[in-house]
C-alpha positions, -999 to +999 in steps of 0.1 A: +042-144-237+046-124-269+026-092-277+001-109-299-008-135-273-011-108-247-035-089-268-056-121-274-056-128-236-067-092-229-095-095-254-107-127-240-106-114-204-126-084-214-152-106-231-155-128-200-157-099-176-185-083-196-204-116-194-197-118-156-209-082-150-242-090-168-245-121-147-240-100-116-268-077-127-291-108-131-281-120-096-289-085-082-324-087-099-331-120-082-318-107-049-340-076-048-369-095-062-366-121-034-366-094-008-396-077-025-415-110-025-407-117+011-419-083+023-450-086+001-460-118+019-456-101+052-472-067+045-499-076+020-504-113+025-508-145+004-504-141-033-507-160-066-478-171-088-482-142-111-470-112-092-445-084-099-420-096-073-420-130-090-415-114-123-383-096-111-370-129-096-376-148-128-362-120-149-330-124-130-331-161-135-337-157-172-309-132-176-285-154-158-295-184-179-293-165-212-259-149-205-245-182-193-258-201-223-244-173-246-210-174-230-208-212-232-218-213-268-196-183-279-165-197-261-171-232-274-173-218-309-141-198-305-124-230-291-134-250-321-122-223-344-089-223-325-091-186-317-059-175-299-064-173-261-092-199-261-078-234-257-075-263-232-056-241-208-082-214-206-115-233-208-131-263-191-146-291-212-182-302-202-209-321-222-192-313-255-187-276-247-156-256-237-161-225-216-152-210-182-165-233-155-183-205-136-207-201-165-215-238-164-223-234-127-244-203-133-263-220-161-272-250-140-282-226-112-306-208-136-320-241-147-326-250-110-345-218-106-366-225-137-375-260-125-382-245-090-404-219-107-424-246-126-428-265-094-439-233-076-465-227-103-478-263-099-477-258-061-499-227-063-524-244-086-527-274-062-525-257-028-535-221-036-519-192-018-485-194-001-488-191+037-451-196+044-419-186+028-404-220+032-422-243+009-404-271-011-404-251-044-390-220-027-361-241-014-353-250-051-355-213-060-331-203-032-307-231-040-306-222-077-301-185-069-272-193-046-257-216-073-255-190-100-243-165-075-214-188-067-209-194-104-203-157-109-178-157-081-159-185-098-158-166-131-144-135-113-118-156-094-106-172-126-102-138-142-083-124-112-058-152-114-054-150-151-050-112-150-025-114-121-003-139-141-002-117-172+001-084-155-033-070-164-038-048-133-070-031-144-087-064-151-074-078-119-090-049-099-123-051-117-125-088-113-116-086-076-144-061-070-168-083-089-157-113-068-165-094-035-199-084-048-207-120-059-197-133-025-218-106-008-250-115-027-253-152-016-240-143+018-268-117+022-294-141+007-285-170+029-292-150+061-329-153+054-327-189+067-327-173+101-364-171+096-365-209+099-350-206+134-376-179+144-405-199+130-396-234+139-368-237+165-359-202+179-340-219+208-325-253+213-316-264+249-317-227+258-293-217+230-303-191+204-303-209+171-303-178+149-270-167+166-254-201+159-266-200+123-250-166+119-218-182+133-219-206+103-228-182+075-208-151+083-173-165+089-177-188+059-183-160+035-159-135+050-130-159+054-135-172+018-130-136+006-100-131+029-084-163+017-088-155-019-078-118-019-050-120+007-049-083+014-056-064+046-090-048+044-105-074+021-128-088+049-139-053+059-147-045+022-168-077+019-186-068+051-194-033+038-207-049+006-230-072+025-242-043+047-249-022+016-268-050+000-288-055+032-299-019+036-306-012-001-325-044-003-345-035+028-352+000+016-362-011-019-385-039-007-404-016+018-408+011-008-418-013-036-444-031-015-460+002-005-460+014-041-474-018-056-500-021-029-512+014-035-512+008-073-533-023-069-554-007-041-547-035-017-546-032+021-511-028+035-500-038+070-477-009+080-464-026+112-455-060+098-417-053+098-409-088+086-380-082+063-364-054+084-364-077+114-349-106+095-322-086+078-313-070+110-303-102+128-265-106+131-259-085+099-263-054+120-227-058+131-212-077+102-188-047+095-176-048+131-170-086+128-152-080+095-129-053+111-121-076+140-112-104+116-091-081+095-071-069+126-065-104+139-054-117+105-030-087+102-016-094+137-012-131+128+008-121+097+029-096+116+038-118+146+042-151+126+012-170+140+002-202+122-024-196+095-049-220+112-045-202+146-050-167+131-080-177+110-098-197+137-091-170+163-104-143+139-137-162+134-142-170+171-134-135+184-154-118+157-186-138+163-182-138+201-179-100+200-210-098+177-230-118+202-220-094+230-226-061+213-258-071+195-279-061+226-308-052+204-316-088+195-339-094+225-361-065+214-362-079+178-371-113+191-399-098+212-413-078+182-412-109+159-426-134+185-454-110+195-465-111+159-459-147+150-462-167+183-476-144+211-485-173+233-449-185+234-430-152+236-422-150+273-412-187+275-389-185+245-373-152+256-367-164+291-349-195+277-328-175+253-318-150+279-308-177+304-285-193+278-270-160+265-234-166+275-234-202+266-248-193+232-220-168+227-194-194+236-208-221+214-211-196+185-174-188+189-164-224+187-186-229+156-172-198+140-136-209+146-142-242+128-162-226+099-137-198+094-110-223+087-133-241+063-140-208+045-102-202+043-097-236+027-124-230+001-108-196-007-075-214-014-093-236-040-105-204-057-069-192-059-060-221-082-087-217-108-079-199-140-105-211-165 
């Protein structure tokens, strides 16, 4: 590639990374707004549609939608004007436009959140206050948020691959960090589905459903990052990112609920502990799981194990160990169940304790399968460059 083409490529990568960073800020606004809203429901109670937490959620949605639309329109315009560095090899055609595929994903995710928000407004008008986090419109909101989170990861992955090919080391590092953060956001958000297990099916045939759900979500996200980055420490760095998001989200939501309740002079339930409990499940030890996975992947590389063996073993050992060392989970269940289902607490806990070892074993098998799936998805990210 000649010098002029390299300058054009660098300019286009810088433009796309700025758009991706703005998209990440929008994703973070939705993430923290979602945590704030969840804690508000628990500590203050039912609400209307027009609340400050909802405003933060929809601000993130709007920001993601506007930056995605802008990036699609601007890149399409450059494509039609035949600007150097913007052509069939660096863009994806879709519905008459030419732009990075990740921004198309993010735009549709934002649209899903908007539709879910309209549905949520209608839901409030028909049924009144929310009494549960898991209503049909909320599922639409969560799906849309996850979609534009994944869209951001796709943009960063493309820029990592393009920068690597053209020797743009700084852009490659920045895009890699952005990719890890974008994987961490939906990974942290998806863990809230553990509340479904606690509320609806905390145990199934004596097995802890929240532990098995963690065995699906955690290896999928961590191995996707490992497969794409292919460097020792990548899994640990992703785990640290998730842990940071978890604790900052928890701290922010607790502080913001107290502050807003005081401002509006509303009663506040100091002992609700809803979000801290939920975010504590399984994520408590995600860094330990990540380190174990990193070590096993390193050993597999050093001793020539097959990729499938190393990846599956890393997922299984990581989640099995997490099940063993997370000795605090019984106390968390007790706290939660005493609040939500006091009449069922002893029965549920007895069943879960009886099936502890079987749960750990089943979770290890699930994690082995899902870890390989995450690795395969990560390979797909390695082949995108537009």
